[in-house]
C-alpha positions as CSV (number, residue, x, y, z in Angstrom):
1,M,5.0,1.8,-24.0
2,S,3.0,4.0,-21.7
3,I,3.2,3.8,-18.0
4,G,1.3,6.7,-16.6
5,T,0.3,8.4,-13.4
6,E,-2.2,11.1,-12.9
7,K,0.0,12.9,-10.4
8,Q,0.7,16.6,-11.0
9,F,4.3,16.3,-9.9
10,C,6.9,13.5,-10.6
11,T,10.5,13.1,-9.8
12,A,13.1,10.3,-10.1
13,L,15.0,8.8,-7.3
14,E,17.9,6.5,-8.0
15,W,19.5,4.9,-5.0
16,N,21.4,1.9,-3.8
17,Y,20.0,0.1,-0.9
18,S,21.6,0.4,2.5
19,D,20.2,0.6,6.0
20,D,21.0,4.3,6.3
21,T,19.5,5.1,2.9
22,V,16.3,3.2,3.5
23,D,15.9,5.1,6.8
24,I,16.3,8.4,5.0
25,V,13.7,7.4,2.3
26,L,11.2,6.3,5.0
27,K,11.6,9.5,6.9
28,Y,11.2,11.5,3.7
29,I,7.9,9.7,2.9
30,Q,6.6,10.2,6.4
31,N,7.4,13.9,6.4
32,Y,6.0,14.4,2.9
33,L,2.7,12.7,3.9
34,E,2.3,15.2,6.8
35,T,1.0,17.7,4.2
36,A,-0.1,15.4,1.3
37,S,-2.7,12.6,1.0
38,E,-0.6,10.1,-0.9
39,L,2.6,9.3,-2.7
40,E,3.4,6.8,-5.4
41,L,6.6,4.9,-5.6
42,W,7.3,3.3,-8.9
43,S,9.9,0.6,-9.8
44,I,10.1,0.3,-13.6
45,W,12.6,-0.3,-16.3
46,L,12.5,2.2,-19.1
47,G,13.2,0.8,-22.5
48,N,11.9,-0.4,-25.8
49,E,9.2,-2.7,-24.6
50,E,7.0,-4.1,-27.4
51,S,4.7,-6.3,-25.4
52,P,2.2,-5.1,-22.8
53,I,3.5,-5.2,-19.2
54,N,1.8,-6.0,-16.0
55,I,2.2,-3.5,-13.2
56,K,1.8,-4.9,-9.7
57,K,0.0,-2.2,-7.7
58,T,-0.2,-2.2,-3.9
59,L,-1.6,0.2,-1.3
60,C,-0.1,0.9,2.1
61,K,-0.9,3.2,5.0
62,V,2.0,5.4,6.0
63,S,1.7,4.0,9.5
64,D,2.3,0.5,8.1
65,L,5.3,1.4,6.0
66,T,8.5,0.1,7.4
67,T,12.1,-0.2,6.3
68,D,11.5,-3.9,5.6
69,R,8.6,-3.1,3.3
70,L,10.8,-0.6,1.4
71,K,13.6,-3.2,1.2
72,E,11.1,-5.7,-0.3
73,F,9.9,-3.1,-2.8
74,Y,13.5,-2.2,-3.7
75,N,14.7,-5.8,-4.1
76,N,11.8,-6.9,-6.3
77,E,13.5,-6.4,-9.6
78,S,11.4,-8.9,-11.5
79,D,8.2,-6.9,-11.5
80,F,7.1,-3.5,-12.6
81,Q,5.4,-2.1,-9.5
82,C,3.7,0.9,-8.0
83,L,3.4,1.2,-4.2
84,T,0.8,3.9,-3.2
85,V,1.4,5.2,0.3
86,V,-1.5,7.0,1.9
87,N,-2.3,8.8,5.1
88,S,-5.3,6.5,5.5
89,I,-6.9,3.9,3.2
90,G,-9.9,6.2,2.9
91,G,-7.6,9.0,1.7
92,S,-6.6,7.2,-1.5
93,T,-7.8,8.3,-4.9
94,E,-7.0,5.0,-6.4
């Protein structure tokens, strides 16, 4: 199985949802996007998948990103997903 991104840098973030934690994650994303054009958040299960998978991709402006949106992303365990957060919709390379 190959799930890829064209990003130069990747890191993993494992966290348990709480109101405090989601606030920290939101502030981190907002701060990061002060100097970058976009950031991808992925929610995937790594394993021995034999069949093709569908990845739900969505795009969001950083100004529209809220703790509720992050909570929805975090709690959606049934889908493989990628949320691309951008400074402005025109700034996306997607």
